N, CA, C, O and CB atoms as a CASP TS submission, in Angstrom:
PFRMAT TS
TARGET T0000
AUTHOR 0000-0000-0000
METHOD Language model
MODEL 1
PARENT N/A
ATOM      1  N   MET     1      82.304 106.258 117.127  1.00  0.00           N
ATOM      2  CA  MET     1      81.621 105.003 116.889  1.00  0.00           C
ATOM      3  C   MET     1      80.916 104.611 118.191  1.00  0.00           C
ATOM      4  O   MET     1      81.488 104.666 119.279  1.00  0.00           O
ATOM      5  CB  MET     1      82.620 103.887 116.411  1.00  0.00           C
ATOM      6  N   LYS     2      79.683 104.225 118.036  1.00  0.00           N
ATOM      7  CA  LYS     2      78.856 103.891 119.190  1.00  0.00           C
ATOM      8  C   LYS     2      78.403 102.438 119.056  1.00  0.00           C
ATOM      9  O   LYS     2      77.996 102.014 117.975  1.00  0.00           O
ATOM     10  CB  LYS     2      77.629 104.855 119.307  1.00  0.00           C
ATOM     11  N   THR     3      78.472 101.674 120.150  1.00  0.00           N
ATOM     12  CA  THR     3      78.058 100.274 120.147  1.00  0.00           C
ATOM     13  C   THR     3      76.734 100.153 120.892  1.00  0.00           C
ATOM     14  O   THR     3      76.599 100.628 122.019  1.00  0.00           O
ATOM     15  CB  THR     3      79.146  99.363 120.794  1.00  0.00           C
ATOM     16  N   ILE     4      75.753  99.507 120.245  1.00  0.00           N
ATOM     17  CA  ILE     4      74.435  99.341 120.859  1.00  0.00           C
ATOM     18  C   ILE     4      73.941  97.915 120.625  1.00  0.00           C
ATOM     19  O   ILE     4      74.354  97.243 119.680  1.00  0.00           O
ATOM     20  CB  ILE     4      73.421 100.372 120.286  1.00  0.00           C
ATOM     21  N   THR     5      73.054  97.474 121.502  1.00  0.00           N
ATOM     22  CA  THR     5      72.465  96.144 121.327  1.00  0.00           C
ATOM     23  C   THR     5      71.348  96.212 120.298  1.00  0.00           C
ATOM     24  O   THR     5      70.748  97.264 120.074  1.00  0.00           O
ATOM     25  CB  THR     5      71.930  95.592 122.673  1.00  0.00           C
ATOM     26  N   PHE     6      71.083  95.079 119.682  1.00  0.00           N
ATOM     27  CA  PHE     6      70.029  95.019 118.676  1.00  0.00           C
ATOM     28  C   PHE     6      68.674  95.362 119.306  1.00  0.00           C
ATOM     29  O   PHE     6      67.870  96.079 118.710  1.00  0.00           O
ATOM     30  CB  PHE     6      69.985  93.619 118.022  1.00  0.00           C
ATOM     31  N   THR     7      68.432  94.849 120.498  1.00  0.00           N
ATOM     32  CA  THR     7      67.169  95.129 121.196  1.00  0.00           C
ATOM     33  C   THR     7      67.005  96.620 121.448  1.00  0.00           C
ATOM     34  O   THR     7      65.924  97.174 121.242  1.00  0.00           O
ATOM     35  CB  THR     7      67.107  94.364 122.528  1.00  0.00           C
ATOM     36  N   ASP     8      68.074  97.271 121.893  1.00  0.00           N
ATOM     37  CA  ASP     8      68.028  98.703 122.142  1.00  0.00           C
ATOM     38  C   ASP     8      67.792  99.465 120.838  1.00  0.00           C
ATOM     39  O   ASP     8      67.076 100.466 120.819  1.00  0.00           O
ATOM     40  CB  ASP     8      69.329  99.175 122.811  1.00  0.00           C
ATOM     41  N   PHE     9      68.395  98.988 119.755  1.00  0.00           N
ATOM     42  CA  PHE     9      68.182  99.634 118.460  1.00  0.00           C
ATOM     43  C   PHE     9      66.725  99.539 118.024  1.00  0.00           C
ATOM     44  O   PHE     9      66.161 100.511 117.522  1.00  0.00           O
ATOM     45  CB  PHE     9      69.085  99.007 117.401  1.00  0.00           C
ATOM     46  N   ARG    10      66.110  98.362 118.216  1.00  0.00           N
ATOM     47  CA  ARG    10      64.698  98.206 117.831  1.00  0.00           C
ATOM     48  C   ARG    10      63.808  99.161 118.605  1.00  0.00           C
ATOM     49  O   ARG    10      62.860  99.717 118.051  1.00  0.00           O
ATOM     50  CB  ARG    10      64.234  96.764 118.062  1.00  0.00           C
ATOM     51  N   LYS    11      64.108  99.356 119.884  1.00  0.00           N
ATOM     52  CA  LYS    11      63.265 100.212 120.722  1.00  0.00           C
ATOM     53  C   LYS    11      63.430 101.693 120.383  1.00  0.00           C
ATOM     54  O   LYS    11      62.470 102.460 120.469  1.00  0.00           O
ATOM     55  CB  LYS    11      63.590  99.982 122.190  1.00  0.00           C
ATOM     56  N   LYS    12      64.637 102.096 120.002  1.00  0.00           N
ATOM     57  CA  LYS    12      64.935 103.520 119.799  1.00  0.00           C
ATOM     58  C   LYS    12      65.497 103.797 118.414  1.00  0.00           C
ATOM     59  O   LYS    12      66.359 104.663 118.261  1.00  0.00           O
ATOM     60  CB  LYS    12      65.918 104.006 120.850  1.00  0.00           C
ATOM     61  N   ALA    13      65.026 103.077 117.402  1.00  0.00           N
ATOM     62  CA  ALA    13      65.584 103.164 116.044  1.00  0.00           C
ATOM     63  C   ALA    13      65.578 104.592 115.500  1.00  0.00           C
ATOM     64  O   ALA    13      66.573 105.036 114.927  1.00  0.00           O
ATOM     65  CB  ALA    13      64.802 102.259 115.101  1.00  0.00           C
ATOM     66  N   SER    14      64.490 105.302 115.669  1.00  0.00           N
ATOM     67  CA  SER    14      64.385 106.646 115.117  1.00  0.00           C
ATOM     68  C   SER    14      65.475 107.561 115.660  1.00  0.00           C
ATOM     69  O   SER    14      66.098 108.307 114.904  1.00  0.00           O
ATOM     70  CB  SER    14      63.016 107.234 115.420  1.00  0.00           C
ATOM     71  N   GLY    15      65.702 107.505 116.950  1.00  0.00           N
ATOM     72  CA  GLY    15      66.745 108.336 117.568  1.00  0.00           C
ATOM     73  C   GLY    15      68.139 107.962 117.080  1.00  0.00           C
ATOM     74  O   GLY    15      68.976 108.836 116.851  1.00  0.00           O
ATOM     75  N   PHE    16      68.389 106.669 116.923  1.00  0.00           N
ATOM     76  CA  PHE    16      69.694 106.226 116.448  1.00  0.00           C
ATOM     77  C   PHE    16      69.921 106.631 114.987  1.00  0.00           C
ATOM     78  O   PHE    16      71.029 107.016 114.614  1.00  0.00           O
ATOM     79  CB  PHE    16      69.824 104.706 116.602  1.00  0.00           C
ATOM     80  N   ILE    17      68.888 106.544 114.174  1.00  0.00           N
ATOM     81  CA  ILE    17      69.014 106.963 112.778  1.00  0.00           C
ATOM     82  C   ILE    17      69.317 108.455 112.694  1.00  0.00           C
ATOM     83  O   ILE    17      70.078 108.884 111.826  1.00  0.00           O
ATOM     84  CB  ILE    17      67.728 106.635 111.995  1.00  0.00           C
ATOM     85  N   THR    18      68.735 109.240 113.579  1.00  0.00           N
ATOM     86  CA  THR    18      69.031 110.672 113.629  1.00  0.00           C
ATOM     87  C   THR    18      70.502 110.890 113.952  1.00  0.00           C
ATOM     88  O   THR    18      71.141 111.769 113.372  1.00  0.00           O
ATOM     89  CB  THR    18      68.140 111.379 114.674  1.00  0.00           C
ATOM     90  N   GLU    19      71.048 110.093 114.878  1.00  0.00           N
ATOM     91  CA  GLU    19      72.468 110.191 115.212  1.00  0.00           C
ATOM     92  C   GLU    19      73.333 109.874 113.991  1.00  0.00           C
ATOM     93  O   GLU    19      74.340 110.539 113.750  1.00  0.00           O
ATOM     94  CB  GLU    19      72.816 109.239 116.375  1.00  0.00           C
ATOM     95  N   VAL    20      72.938 108.860 113.223  1.00  0.00           N
ATOM     96  CA  VAL    20      73.690 108.491 112.020  1.00  0.00           C
ATOM     97  C   VAL    20      73.630 109.633 111.014  1.00  0.00           C
ATOM     98  O   VAL    20      74.629 109.929 110.358  1.00  0.00           O
ATOM     99  CB  VAL    20      73.131 107.181 111.392  1.00  0.00           C
ATOM    100  N   GLU    21      72.470 110.281 110.883  1.00  0.00           N
ATOM    101  CA  GLU    21      72.348 111.424 109.979  1.00  0.00           C
ATOM    102  C   GLU    21      73.308 112.547 110.361  1.00  0.00           C
ATOM    103  O   GLU    21      73.736 113.319 109.502  1.00  0.00           O
ATOM    104  CB  GLU    21      70.912 111.945 109.979  1.00  0.00           C
ATOM    105  N   HIS    22      73.643 112.639 111.630  1.00  0.00           N
ATOM    106  CA  HIS    22      74.551 113.679 112.121  1.00  0.00           C
ATOM    107  C   HIS    22      76.006 113.225 112.115  1.00  0.00           C
ATOM    108  O   HIS    22      76.872 113.919 112.647  1.00  0.00           O
ATOM    109  CB  HIS    22      74.155 114.095 113.525  1.00  0.00           C
ATOM    110  N   GLY    23      76.284 112.063 111.516  1.00  0.00           N
ATOM    111  CA  GLY    23      77.666 111.623 111.360  1.00  0.00           C
ATOM    112  C   GLY    23      78.127 110.495 112.251  1.00  0.00           C
ATOM    113  O   GLY    23      79.259 110.036 112.105  1.00  0.00           O
ATOM    114  N   GLU    24      77.302 110.029 113.168  1.00  0.00           N
ATOM    115  CA  GLU    24      77.686 108.955 114.090  1.00  0.00           C
ATOM    116  C   GLU    24      77.674 107.605 113.372  1.00  0.00           C
ATOM    117  O   GLU    24      76.825 107.365 112.514  1.00  0.00           O
ATOM    118  CB  GLU    24      76.735 108.920 115.310  1.00  0.00           C
ATOM    119  N   THR    25      78.602 106.736 113.717  1.00  0.00           N
ATOM    120  CA  THR    25      78.629 105.361 113.213  1.00  0.00           C
ATOM    121  C   THR    25      78.187 104.441 114.333  1.00  0.00           C
ATOM    122  O   THR    25      78.656 104.564 115.464  1.00  0.00           O
ATOM    123  CB  THR    25      80.051 104.963 112.689  1.00  0.00           C
ATOM    124  N   LEU    26      77.282 103.517 114.024  1.00  0.00           N
ATOM    125  CA  LEU    26      76.753 102.592 115.023  1.00  0.00           C
ATOM    126  C   LEU    26      77.191 101.168 114.716  1.00  0.00           C
ATOM    127  O   LEU    26      77.236 100.762 113.554  1.00  0.00           O
ATOM    128  CB  LEU    26      75.222 102.675 115.082  1.00  0.00           C
ATOM    129  N   VAL    27      77.513 100.417 115.754  1.00  0.00           N
ATOM    130  CA  VAL    27      77.792  98.989 115.629  1.00  0.00           C
ATOM    131  C   VAL    27      76.711  98.268 116.410  1.00  0.00           C
ATOM    132  O   VAL    27      76.556  98.486 117.612  1.00  0.00           O
ATOM    133  CB  VAL    27      79.237  98.616 116.151  1.00  0.00           C
ATOM    134  N   LEU    28      75.951  97.397 115.722  1.00  0.00           N
ATOM    135  CA  LEU    28      74.875  96.645 116.368  1.00  0.00           C
ATOM    136  C   LEU    28      75.412  95.332 116.898  1.00  0.00           C
ATOM    137  O   LEU    28      76.124  94.610 116.200  1.00  0.00           O
ATOM    138  CB  LEU    28      73.710  96.393 115.389  1.00  0.00           C
ATOM    139  N   LEU    29      75.065  95.030 118.139  1.00  0.00           N
ATOM    140  CA  LEU    29      75.461  93.774 118.769  1.00  0.00           C
ATOM    141  C   LEU    29      74.251  92.876 118.945  1.00  0.00           C
ATOM    142  O   LEU    29      73.176  93.330 119.337  1.00  0.00           O
ATOM    143  CB  LEU    29      76.139  94.030 120.124  1.00  0.00           C
ATOM    144  N   ARG    30      74.434  91.621 118.656  1.00  0.00           N
ATOM    145  CA  ARG    30      73.410  90.620 118.957  1.00  0.00           C
ATOM    146  C   ARG    30      74.107  89.531 119.763  1.00  0.00           C
ATOM    147  O   ARG    30      75.070  88.913 119.311  1.00  0.00           O
ATOM    148  CB  ARG    30      72.731  90.038 117.636  1.00  0.00           C
ATOM    149  N   ARG    31      73.595  89.315 120.960  1.00  0.00           N
ATOM    150  CA  ARG    31      74.203  88.357 121.897  1.00  0.00           C
ATOM    151  C   ARG    31      75.683  88.652 122.129  1.00  0.00           C
ATOM    152  O   ARG    31      76.503  87.742 122.248  1.00  0.00           O
ATOM    153  CB  ARG    31      74.039  86.928 121.373  1.00  0.00           C
ATOM    154  N   GLY    32      76.002  89.940 122.191  1.00  0.00           N
ATOM    155  CA  GLY    32      77.359  90.367 122.501  1.00  0.00           C
ATOM    156  C   GLY    32      78.334  90.381 121.334  1.00  0.00           C
ATOM    157  O   GLY    32      79.499  90.741 121.505  1.00  0.00           O
ATOM    158  N   ARG    33      77.875  89.994 120.154  1.00  0.00           N
ATOM    159  CA  ARG    33      78.762  89.961 118.981  1.00  0.00           C
ATOM    160  C   ARG    33      78.314  90.998 117.961  1.00  0.00           C
ATOM    161  O   ARG    33      77.117  91.174 117.736  1.00  0.00           O
ATOM    162  CB  ARG    33      78.780  88.548 118.339  1.00  0.00           C
ATOM    163  N   PRO    34      79.272  91.684 117.343  1.00  0.00           N
ATOM    164  CA  PRO    34      78.894  92.665 116.317  1.00  0.00           C
ATOM    165  C   PRO    34      78.304  91.968 115.092  1.00  0.00           C
ATOM    166  O   PRO    34      78.879  91.010 114.574  1.00  0.00           O
ATOM    167  CB  PRO    34      80.117  93.517 115.905  1.00  0.00           C
ATOM    168  N   VAL    35      77.145  92.461 114.633  1.00  0.00           N
ATOM    169  CA  VAL    35      76.483  91.868 113.465  1.00  0.00           C
ATOM    170  C   VAL    35      76.291  92.870 112.332  1.00  0.00           C
ATOM    171  O   VAL    35      76.088  92.471 111.185  1.00  0.00           O
ATOM    172  CB  VAL    35      75.137  91.297 113.867  1.00  0.00           C
ATOM    173  N   ALA    36      76.352  94.157 112.635  1.00  0.00           N
ATOM    174  CA  ALA    36      76.140  95.160 111.589  1.00  0.00           C
ATOM    175  C   ALA    36      76.789  96.473 111.990  1.00  0.00           C
ATOM    176  O   ALA    36      76.972  96.773 113.169  1.00  0.00           O
ATOM    177  CB  ALA    36      74.635  95.365 111.319  1.00  0.00           C
ATOM    178  N   GLU    37      77.129  97.246 110.963  1.00  0.00           N
ATOM    179  CA  GLU    37      77.656  98.579 111.182  1.00  0.00           C
ATOM    180  C   GLU    37      76.800  99.535 110.357  1.00  0.00           C
ATOM    181  O   GLU    37      76.624  99.339 109.155  1.00  0.00           O
ATOM    182  CB  GLU    37      79.181  98.677 110.794  1.00  0.00           C
ATOM    183  N   ILE    38      76.278 100.554 110.998  1.00  0.00           N
ATOM    184  CA  ILE    38      75.445 101.544 110.309  1.00  0.00           C
ATOM    185  C   ILE    38      76.268 102.820 110.212  1.00  0.00           C
ATOM    186  O   ILE    38      76.649 103.411 111.223  1.00  0.00           O
ATOM    187  CB  ILE    38      74.070 101.794 111.063  1.00  0.00           C
ATOM    188  N   VAL    39      76.536 103.234 108.972  1.00  0.00           N
ATOM    189  CA  VAL    39      77.371 104.414 108.739  1.00  0.00           C
ATOM    190  C   VAL    39      76.570 105.451 107.966  1.00  0.00           C
ATOM    191  O   VAL    39      75.625 105.102 107.258  1.00  0.00           O
ATOM    192  CB  VAL    39      78.668 104.038 107.970  1.00  0.00           C
ATOM    193  N   PRO    40      76.937 106.722 108.094  1.00  0.00           N
ATOM    194  CA  PRO    40      76.246 107.757 107.325  1.00  0.00           C
ATOM    195  C   PRO    40      76.430 107.535 105.830  1.00  0.00           C
ATOM    196  O   PRO    40      77.494 107.101 105.387  1.00  0.00           O
ATOM    197  CB  PRO    40      76.755 109.150 107.718  1.00  0.00           C
ATOM    198  N   PHE    41      75.405 107.828 105.065  1.00  0.00           N
ATOM    199  CA  PHE    41      75.453 107.693 103.611  1.00  0.00           C
ATOM    200  C   PHE    41      76.370 108.755 103.031  1.00  0.00           C
ATOM    201  O   PHE    41      76.376 109.899 103.486  1.00  0.00           O
ATOM    202  CB  PHE    41      74.039 107.802 102.997  1.00  0.00           C
ATOM    203  N   SER    42      77.140 108.372 102.029  1.00  0.00           N
ATOM    204  CA  SER    42      78.058 109.300 101.384  1.00  0.00           C
ATOM    205  C   SER    42      77.718 109.385  99.897  1.00  0.00           C
ATOM    206  O   SER    42      77.680 108.366  99.207  1.00  0.00           O
ATOM    207  CB  SER    42      79.535 108.859 101.592  1.00  0.00           C
ATOM    208  N   ASP    43      77.469 110.608  99.400  1.00  0.00           N
ATOM    209  CA  ASP    43      77.184 110.816  97.982  1.00  0.00           C
ATOM    210  C   ASP    43      78.446 110.759  97.130  1.00  0.00           C
ATOM    211  O   ASP    43      78.381 110.483  95.932  1.00  0.00           O
ATOM    212  CB  ASP    43      76.491 112.151  97.780  1.00  0.00           C
ATOM    213  N   GLY    44      79.591 111.018  97.747  1.00  0.00           N
ATOM    214  CA  GLY    44      80.848 111.102  97.004  1.00  0.00           C
ATOM    215  C   GLY    44      81.352 109.744  96.552  1.00  0.00           C
ATOM    216  O   GLY    44      80.731 108.705  96.776  1.00  0.00           O
ATOM    217  N   VAL    45      82.490 109.799  95.914  1.00  0.00           N
ATOM    218  CA  VAL    45      83.151 108.590  95.448  1.00  0.00           C
ATOM    219  C   VAL    45      83.583 107.774  96.656  1.00  0.00           C
ATOM    220  O   VAL    45      84.066 108.317  97.649  1.00  0.00           O
ATOM    221  CB  VAL    45      84.366 108.926  94.540  1.00  0.00           C
ATOM    222  N   GLN    46      83.403 106.466  96.558  1.00  0.00           N
ATOM    223  CA  GLN    46      83.810 105.612  97.668  1.00  0.00           C
ATOM    224  C   GLN    46      85.313 105.696  97.844  1.00  0.00           C
ATOM    225  O   GLN    46      86.071 105.749  96.875  1.00  0.00           O
ATOM    226  CB  GLN    46      83.370 104.150  97.436  1.00  0.00           C
ATOM    227  N   ARG    47      85.727 105.707  99.098  1.00  0.00           N
ATOM    228  CA  ARG    47      87.148 105.770  99.398  1.00  0.00           C
ATOM    229  C   ARG    47      87.813 104.438  99.086  1.00  0.00           C
ATOM    230  O   ARG    47      87.225 103.376  99.291  1.00  0.00           O
ATOM    231  CB  ARG    47      87.373 106.150 100.865  1.00  0.00           C
ATOM    232  N   THR    48      89.018 104.500  98.599  1.00  0.00           N
ATOM    233  CA  THR    48      89.783 103.304  98.302  1.00  0.00           C
ATOM    234  C   THR    48      90.356 102.762  99.605  1.00  0.00           C
ATOM    235  O   THR    48      90.945 103.519 100.377  1.00  0.00           O
ATOM    236  CB  THR    48      90.910 103.598  97.270  1.00  0.00           C
ATOM    237  N   PRO    49      90.196 101.464  99.866  1.00  0.00           N
ATOM    238  CA  PRO    49      90.789 100.902 101.078  1.00  0.00           C
ATOM    239  C   PRO    49      92.302 101.090 101.066  1.00  0.00           C
ATOM    240  O   PRO    49      92.925 101.085 100.004  1.00  0.00           O
ATOM    241  CB  PRO    49      90.436  99.409 101.213  1.00  0.00           C
ATOM    242  N   SER    50      92.883 101.256 102.237  1.00  0.00           N
ATOM    243  CA  SER    50      94.314 101.534 102.323  1.00  0.00           C
ATOM    244  C   SER    50      95.159 100.440 101.683  1.00  0.00           C
ATOM    245  O   SER    50      96.239 100.722 101.165  1.00  0.00           O
ATOM    246  CB  SER    50      94.720 101.708 103.769  1.00  0.00           C
ATOM    247  N   TRP    51      94.687  99.200 101.710  1.00  0.00           N
ATOM    248  CA  TRP    51      95.482  98.118 101.135  1.00  0.00           C
ATOM    249  C   TRP    51      95.490  98.163  99.611  1.00  0.00           C
ATOM    250  O   TRP    51      96.301  97.487  98.977  1.00  0.00           O
ATOM    251  CB  TRP    51      94.954  96.776 101.607  1.00  0.00           C
ATOM    252  N   LYS    52      94.590  98.955  99.012  1.00  0.00           N
ATOM    253  CA  LYS    52      94.576  99.093  97.555  1.00  0.00           C
ATOM    254  C   LYS    52      95.332 100.333  97.077  1.00  0.00           C
ATOM    255  O   LYS    52      95.565 100.487  95.878  1.00  0.00           O
ATOM    256  CB  LYS    52      93.145  99.147  97.055  1.00  0.00           C
ATOM    257  N   LYS    53      95.716 101.214  97.994  1.00  0.00           N
ATOM    258  CA  LYS    53      96.431 102.422  97.620  1.00  0.00           C
ATOM    259  C   LYS    53      97.889 102.075  97.325  1.00  0.00           C
ATOM    260  O   LYS    53      98.444 101.161  97.935  1.00  0.00           O
ATOM    261  CB  LYS    53      96.333 103.490  98.739  1.00  0.00           C
ATOM    262  N   PRO    54      98.510 102.796  96.394  1.00  0.00           N
ATOM    263  CA  PRO    54      99.908 102.509  96.091  1.00  0.00           C
ATOM    264  C   PRO    54     100.798 102.799  97.298  1.00  0.00           C
ATOM    265  O   PRO    54     100.555 103.728  98.069  1.00  0.00           O
ATOM    266  CB  PRO    54     100.372 103.330  94.880  1.00  0.00           C
ATOM    267  N   GLY    55     101.819 101.988  97.435  1.00  0.00           N
ATOM    268  CA  GLY    55     102.740 102.149  98.562  1.00  0.00           C
ATOM    269  C   GLY    55     103.736 103.275  98.319  1.00  0.00           C
ATOM    270  O   GLY    55     103.782 103.866  97.240  1.00  0.00           O
ATOM    271  N   ILE    56     104.518 103.553  99.328  1.00  0.00           N
ATOM    272  CA  ILE    56     105.543 104.585  99.248  1.00  0.00           C
ATOM    273  C   ILE    56     106.716 104.032  98.435  1.00  0.00           C
ATOM    274  O   ILE    56     107.167 102.911  98.672  1.00  0.00           O
ATOM    275  CB  ILE    56     106.007 105.040 100.677  1.00  0.00           C
ATOM    276  N   ARG    57     107.189 104.799  97.506  1.00  0.00           N
ATOM    277  CA  ARG    57     108.345 104.384  96.697  1.00  0.00           C
ATOM    278  C   ARG    57     109.582 105.044  97.274  1.00  0.00           C
ATOM    279  O   ARG    57     109.666 106.269  97.364  1.00  0.00           O
ATOM    280  CB  ARG    57     108.162 104.764  95.182  1.00  0.00           C
ATOM    281  N   LEU    58     110.531 104.227  97.660  1.00  0.00           N
ATOM    282  CA  LEU    58     111.777 104.747  98.212  1.00  0.00           C
ATOM    283  C   LEU    58     112.759 104.984  97.075  1.00  0.00           C
ATOM    284  O   LEU    58     112.878 104.169  96.160  1.00  0.00           O
ATOM    285  CB  LEU    58     112.375 103.772  99.265  1.00  0.00           C
ATOM    286  N   GLN    59     113.450 106.091  97.142  1.00  0.00           N
ATOM    287  CA  GLN    59     114.440 106.418  96.124  1.00  0.00           C
ATOM    288  C   GLN    59     115.733 106.807  96.799  1.00  0.00           C
ATOM    289  O   GLN    59     115.729 107.452  97.847  1.00  0.00           O
ATOM    290  CB  GLN    59     113.943 107.550  95.203  1.00  0.00           C
ATOM    291  N   ILE    60     116.845 106.412  96.193  1.00  0.00           N
ATOM    292  CA  ILE    60     118.143 106.818  96.712  1.00  0.00           C
ATOM    293  C   ILE    60     118.870 107.575  95.608  1.00  0.00           C
ATOM    294  O   ILE    60     118.611 107.364  94.423  1.00  0.00           O
ATOM    295  CB  ILE    60     118.978 105.584  97.203  1.00  0.00           C
ATOM    296  N   HIS    61     119.763 108.441  95.999  1.00  0.00           N
ATOM    297  CA  HIS    61     120.558 109.198  95.043  1.00  0.00           C
ATOM    298  C   HIS    61     121.835 108.417  94.774  1.00  0.00           C
ATOM    299  O   HIS    61     122.379 107.786  95.681  1.00  0.00           O
ATOM    300  CB  HIS    61     120.874 110.637  95.572  1.00  0.00           C
ATOM    301  N   GLY    62     122.312 108.451  93.559  1.00  0.00           N
ATOM    302  CA  GLY    62     123.524 107.739  93.192  1.00  0.00           C
ATOM    303  C   GLY    62     123.179 106.401  92.583  1.00  0.00           C
ATOM    304  O   GLY    62     122.172 106.261  91.888  1.00  0.00           O
ATOM    305  N   SER    63     124.026 105.410  92.851  1.00  0.00           N
ATOM    306  CA  SER    63     123.803 104.088  92.272  1.00  0.00           C
ATOM    307  C   SER    63     122.593 103.425  92.915  1.00  0.00           C
ATOM    308  O   SER    63     122.183 103.784  94.019  1.00  0.00           O
ATOM    309  CB  SER    63     125.049 103.204  92.440  1.00  0.00           C
ATOM    310  N   ASP    64     122.028 102.448  92.205  1.00  0.00           N
ATOM    311  CA  ASP    64     120.855 101.790  92.753  1.00  0.00           C
ATOM    312  C   ASP    64     121.269 100.828  93.876  1.00  0.00           C
ATOM    313  O   ASP    64     122.422 100.403  93.940  1.00  0.00           O
ATOM    314  CB  ASP    64     120.088 101.037  91.641  1.00  0.00           C
ATOM    315  N   LEU    65     120.355 100.501  94.725  1.00  0.00           N
ATOM    316  CA  LEU    65     120.622  99.713  95.920  1.00  0.00           C
ATOM    317  C   LEU    65     121.134  98.321  95.587  1.00  0.00           C
ATOM    318  O   LEU    65     122.052  97.835  96.247  1.00  0.00           O
ATOM    319  CB  LEU    65     119.376  99.609  96.761  1.00  0.00           C
ATOM    320  N   SER    66     120.560  97.664  94.575  1.00  0.00           N
ATOM    321  CA  SER    66     120.987  96.305  94.246  1.00  0.00           C
ATOM    322  C   SER    66     122.452  96.282  93.812  1.00  0.00           C
ATOM    323  O   SER    66     123.178  95.344  94.143  1.00  0.00           O
ATOM    324  CB  SER    66     120.097  95.718  93.139  1.00  0.00           C
ATOM    325  N   SER    67     122.894  97.305  93.074  1.00  0.00           N
ATOM    326  CA  SER    67     124.298  97.379  92.673  1.00  0.00           C
ATOM    327  C   SER    67     125.201  97.547  93.886  1.00  0.00           C
ATOM    328  O   SER    67     126.265  96.933  93.961  1.00  0.00           O
ATOM    329  CB  SER    67     124.515  98.534  91.692  1.00  0.00           C
ATOM    330  N   ALA    68     124.786  98.366  94.824  1.00  0.00           N
ATOM    331  CA  ALA    68     125.579  98.577  96.031  1.00  0.00           C
ATOM    332  C   ALA    68     125.697  97.284  96.832  1.00  0.00           C
ATOM    333  O   ALA    68     126.766  96.996  97.371  1.00  0.00           O
ATOM    334  CB  ALA    68     124.956  99.682  96.896  1.00  0.00           C
ATOM    335  N   ILE    69     124.637  96.508  96.921  1.00  0.00           N
ATOM    336  CA  ILE    69     124.671  95.234  97.654  1.00  0.00           C
ATOM    337  C   ILE    69     125.594  94.251  96.948  1.00  0.00           C
ATOM    338  O   ILE    69     126.393  93.580  97.603  1.00  0.00           O
ATOM    339  CB  ILE    69     123.248  94.634  97.786  1.00  0.00           C
ATOM    340  N   LEU    70     125.501  94.153  95.629  1.00  0.00           N
ATOM    341  CA  LEU    70     126.367  93.246  94.879  1.00  0.00           C
ATOM    342  C   LEU    70     127.841  93.626  95.013  1.00  0.00           C
ATOM    343  O   LEU    70     128.694  92.751  95.165  1.00  0.00           O
ATOM    344  CB  LEU    70     125.967  93.237  93.410  1.00  0.00           C
ATOM    345  N   GLU    71     128.144  94.912  94.957  1.00  0.00           N
ATOM    346  CA  GLU    71     129.518  95.371  95.146  1.00  0.00           C
ATOM    347  C   GLU    71     130.032  95.013  96.527  1.00  0.00           C
ATOM    348  O   GLU    71     131.183  94.600  96.670  1.00  0.00           O
ATOM    349  CB  GLU    71     129.611  96.875  94.929  1.00  0.00           C
ATOM    350  N   GLU    72     129.207  95.164  97.538  1.00  0.00           N
ATOM    351  CA  GLU    72     129.589  94.830  98.905  1.00  0.00           C
ATOM    352  C   GLU    72     129.854  93.334  99.047  1.00  0.00           C
ATOM    353  O   GLU    72     130.813  92.933  99.707  1.00  0.00           O
ATOM    354  CB  GLU    72     128.499  95.270  99.886  1.00  0.00           C
ATOM    355  N   ARG    73     129.018  92.515  98.435  1.00  0.00           N
ATOM    356  CA  ARG    73     129.208  91.056  98.495  1.00  0.00           C
ATOM    357  C   ARG    73     130.499  90.640  97.800  1.00  0.00           C
ATOM    358  O   ARG    73     131.232  89.791  98.306  1.00  0.00           O
ATOM    359  CB  ARG    73     128.011  90.330  97.853  1.00  0.00           C
ATOM    360  N   GLU    74     130.778  91.230  96.649  1.00  0.00           N
ATOM    361  CA  GLU    74     131.986  90.896  95.910  1.00  0.00           C
ATOM    362  C   GLU    74     133.233  91.326  96.658  1.00  0.00           C
ATOM    363  O   GLU    74     134.269  90.669  96.559  1.00  0.00           O
ATOM    364  CB  GLU    74     131.959  91.537  94.538  1.00  0.00           C
ATOM    365  N   GLY    75     133.153  92.423  97.407  1.00  0.00           N
ATOM    366  CA  GLY    75     134.284  92.908  98.174  1.00  0.00           C
ATOM    367  C   GLY    75     134.651  91.994  99.341  1.00  0.00           C
ATOM    368  O   GLY    75     135.803  91.986  99.774  1.00  0.00           O
ATOM    369  N   ASP    76     133.676  91.211  99.864  1.00  0.00           N
ATOM    370  CA  ASP    76     133.920  90.320 100.990  1.00  0.00           C
ATOM    371  C   ASP    76     134.648  89.047 100.583  1.00  0.00           C
ATOM    372  O   ASP    76     135.181  88.349 101.445  1.00  0.00           O
ATOM    373  CB  ASP    76     132.617  89.966 101.653  1.00  0.00           C
ATOM    374  N   GLN    77     134.684  88.731  99.309  1.00  0.00           N
ATOM    375  CA  GLN    77     135.287  87.468  98.868  1.00  0.00           C
ATOM    376  C   GLN    77     136.755  87.541  98.700  1.00  0.00           C
ATOM    377  O   GLN    77     137.385  86.549  98.333  1.00  0.00           O
ATOM    378  CB  GLN    77     134.693  87.030  97.600  1.00  0.00           C
TER
END
């Protein structure tokens, strides 16, 4: 990922677009703040954001965890 100023991008846009064609990602800054991200175009299916992917399912062998916790609580009384 490469960070460039908006002014620099305007002056050298063609060269930066060539870099994007070769896989580079650009972040444009205006007055020191990021305002845009230029990424290579992808023909494939859009990737699913990690927060939308299913989580890891934990499994235990034997009795289920909630039963084990309840048994432990009952044993303390």
